[in-house]
N, C-alpha and C positions, 0 to 999 in steps of 0.2 A: 505494503501500497505507499502511493507516496502523497507524503504529509500535508496535509491542507488543497487538497485536489478535489476540485467541487465538481459532480457533477449537475450540469442543467436541462433539467427534458420537460421538454412540450411539445404539441402538436401545431401541425404545420398551419393551424388557421389564424392569423394577427390581426386585432384587435387593439381600439385606444391604450385600453389599460390594459391588456398586456404589455404594450412597448413599452409602456411609462413602467411597469412593476422590471421589468428586461431592463431596460435602461438604469434602472434604480441599483436593479440589483448588482450590474454591470460595473460602473459605476464605484458601489462598494467593497467591489471586490479589489478593485484598482489600485485604490485607496489602501486597503491593508496587504496590499501585494499578497493572495492570495491568488492560486491558479486552478482553472478550469476547463472543460471540456462540456459540449454544447452536444446536444441529441435533438432531433424531432422523431417525438413517433412516428409508429407503423402500425398500420391495417393489423397486419399479421403481425400473432403475436410472438411466433416463433423469429422473426427478426427481429424485434425487439427482445425477448431473451438473448439471440447469440450475440449481438451489441455487446449486451450486459453483462453475459457470461466475460466477453475479454476486455471490457476496462471497468468491472467494478472491485476487482482486487486490488489497482491500480489508484481506487478510491477511499475519503476520506468522511464523503458525506452528499446525496442527494439532493436535489432541491426542485420539485416541482414547479413550473409555472402551468396552472390550466388549471380542472375543477374536477369533476369525478370521473368521468370516462378518464383523463390522462394519467390520475391515479390507480384506479383499475390496473392499466396495462402494468404501468409499474412498480405497484406492488407485487404484482402476478413476475417481471421479469425479474428484481431483488429476491425471488426465492431462495433460499439457501446462503442471503449474504446478510450479514449479521452488520449492517450500517444505519446508522438516525436520516431521519429523514424530513424536509422540511418543505414545508406549502404555499406556496405565494398563489391565494386563490386568484383566478380569473377565465371561470368555465361560465357554462353558459345555465347551471345549475348552480353548483358550488353546494349540493348540498349537508356534506360531509363536514367541511370548512363553516356553514351556519350553523352545526350542533356543535362545534364546539364554544364557538359566542365569544370568540376573539377578533379584536378590531384589526383594523389592517395595520396600525403602529403595530400592535401584537404578532401579526403573519412576522411583519418585517422582524421586529426586533429578535424573533424565535429562526432564522436564520442563520443568526452569531451566535446565540445564546448559551451556552455550555449544560446547560438545563434539558435535558431529556425523558420523558413520558414512554412510560411502555405500557402500549394499549393491546387490545386483540383484534384480530381478522377474522374473518369467516371463511370459508368455501364449503362451497356446494360442485359434487361432481368433483373433484380435483382440479377447481378456479380457485381463489380467492377469491377476493370481494373486502373492503375494509371498509364499506356503509351499510347497504339492505342490497340484499336477492328476497327474488320476491316471484311467484309460483300463481298464474291467471290470468286477472288484468292487464296488468302491468306487464308480463312477457310478452303478452300476446300485441300489449301497443308496443313495445322496444321490437318486438321481432317486424313489425306492419311497418317500420323505419327502411329494411335497408341500407345497407351501407349508404350514403350521405353525407358528403361535405360538413362539417360542423362552422354552421355562420351565426351572424348574431341574432339572425329571425329562427333560429333552432329550435327556440324556447315556442315560439306561435305550432312551428307545423310541429314541432311534441302536440299540443291540446289540441288542432287539428285532427291528425291519429285519435288520440284520446279521446275526443268527442264522437268520431266515428266508430272507433270500439266499443262507444259507451253503446251505441244502437245495435252493433250486430254480434256483441262477445255474448254467448248464452257459456252458463258457469255446469262444468260439467262434476261430479263427483270425486273426492279425494279422500283418501286413507293415510293419513297422517300418524306415524309411530313417534312416540318420543315419551319418555321417563318410564318405560315397559308397560304402555298402555298405548291403545291405539284412538282416534278418533274419526268419524269419516263424517262427511259432508259434505252438501254441492256446494262448489267454491266461488267465491263471486274473485278476492285476491287473498294469498296468504303470503307474509313478506317474513322473513327472518333479517333483524336486525339489530346489527352494531352500532349505529347512529342515527339520529329522530326522525331525518326531512329524510324526502325525497322528492322526485319528479318536479323542482323548482322549488322547493320553499312549502309542500305538504309534512306536515306530524305526523307521518303515518306512524311515530311509535315513540309516544312522546316517555315510553319511563325505560328506554334502551339506554343501555350506558358501557362506552370504549373500553372501558377495562374492570367489567363484572367476570371475567370467567365465563360466560353466557352468552347465547343468544334471544335477544325477546321476540316474540317469534306474535304476531298478531294476523287471526282468524279472520275474516268476514266472509261470512255465505251472500249465495245468492236473493237480489233480491227483485223483489221489482225497477223499472226504468225510473220513477217516481222517486224509492228510495235512494237507489246508487249515485244519485244527484245531489239530494239530501245529504245522504255520506259521503261522499264525496267533499261537499263544503266542508262541511262538520270537520273532515280530516285535518285540513287547513287549520285549524286552530287546536287540533290535539284534542277536542269533544268527544270523539265518535267511540269512547270504550265504555261509555256509561251504554254506549245502545245495545238491545239484545240479539241482534245477530252479529255481537264482535266478541269476540274472548281471546285472553292471551294465556301466554305461557312463558317461561323459562327455562329453558338448556341448555344442554353443551351438544347434543346430535341430535338428528332427526332425520326421517327417514320416510319417504312416500313412493310408493309400488307402483301409482298409477300412474300410464303412460301417457306420451301426447301433449302433455302440459307444457305451453312456453316458458320457458324461463329465462329471467332477465337476473344480471348482476353488475352495481352501479350504475343502471342506465345502459349498457351493453345486454346485446341478446346473446347467448347461451346453449341454448342448446333447447331440449325437452325431456319431459322427466322419463324415469326414475330417476330420483333423485336421494345422496344421500346428503346430510347439510350439518356443518360441524364450527366449533368454536376451536379457532385455535389461539389459548392464553399467550399475554406477551409478545406475540407473530411480526410486532412491529417498533422500533424505535421511535418514535413521533418527536423533532423537534420542538422545544416549548415556553415562551418568552420565559 
C-alpha cells in the first residue's frame, strides 16, 4: 500500500454539484500534498472489480463522489479489501447519505478525518448492498428502467416508471423465512434495510440502523390501487409502519424460496428470486466527521 494514495471513484456523468465537489477535493489533495488515482465506474461490475483488484493494494483510502448506485458498485468492487471509504454525495437519490444525517460540511470533513465508523453491509444472492434491497414493486420499477444514462432527469424518469408500475404491477405470493419461521403473504413490496431511505427520499425503514448487526425487514402486503397510493404517500414520512398491511422484523438472515420476483439493491436491478439475504456485520469502514 502506498501511503496517502487516494482512489477517487465516480460515474461518467457530471453536473454542477459534482464538478464543484470534485474541484474542492482536488484542491484539498493538492494543498495537503496527497496523491490520488481517478476512476470512472463502468456498468459492468466485473470490469470495476478488475480495476479495483489491481489498484486497491496500492491505496490507503477510497473516496466516492456519487449516490447510491456508485456506492453499490464500489462496495462490491472493494470486497476483500479492508480500506476506509469516504463519501461526497452528489447522486440523483443520495438515500444512504440522507440516512446518515450529515451536512455537506461534515461529509467534506470526513474525507480527511482520522475517525472511522464500522457499519454493516447487506448481501443478497452474493451481491453486496450498502443501503436497501427490495423484492416486489420496487424491484419491478428498477427492472423496467433498463440501462440508461443517469442524468439530472433520472428522478423524473424513475417517478414516471413508478407510476406506470403502480397501475400494472400485481403482487405475487412470497414465502419469507427468518428466525426459524416462515411468513407467506401476497407481496406488494418487501425490503431488507440497512439504511432508512430509498427511491429519492422515501423513509421506508425508519427503524433501520447501519450498525445494528441485523437487517430491518419491512413487509407491505398487496393493496388496492387507492391504498397503494395512500401507503406510498405515508412512506415519505415514515408513518406507514402502523398500517395493518405492514409488518416488520429484524434478523441477520432471510430466505425467499419463491421464484420470479424482481430484486433491486441500492437502486440497481440484480435479478430474480429465489434469494438469500444476510447481514455482513462491520462490513465497511466509513470515514466519519
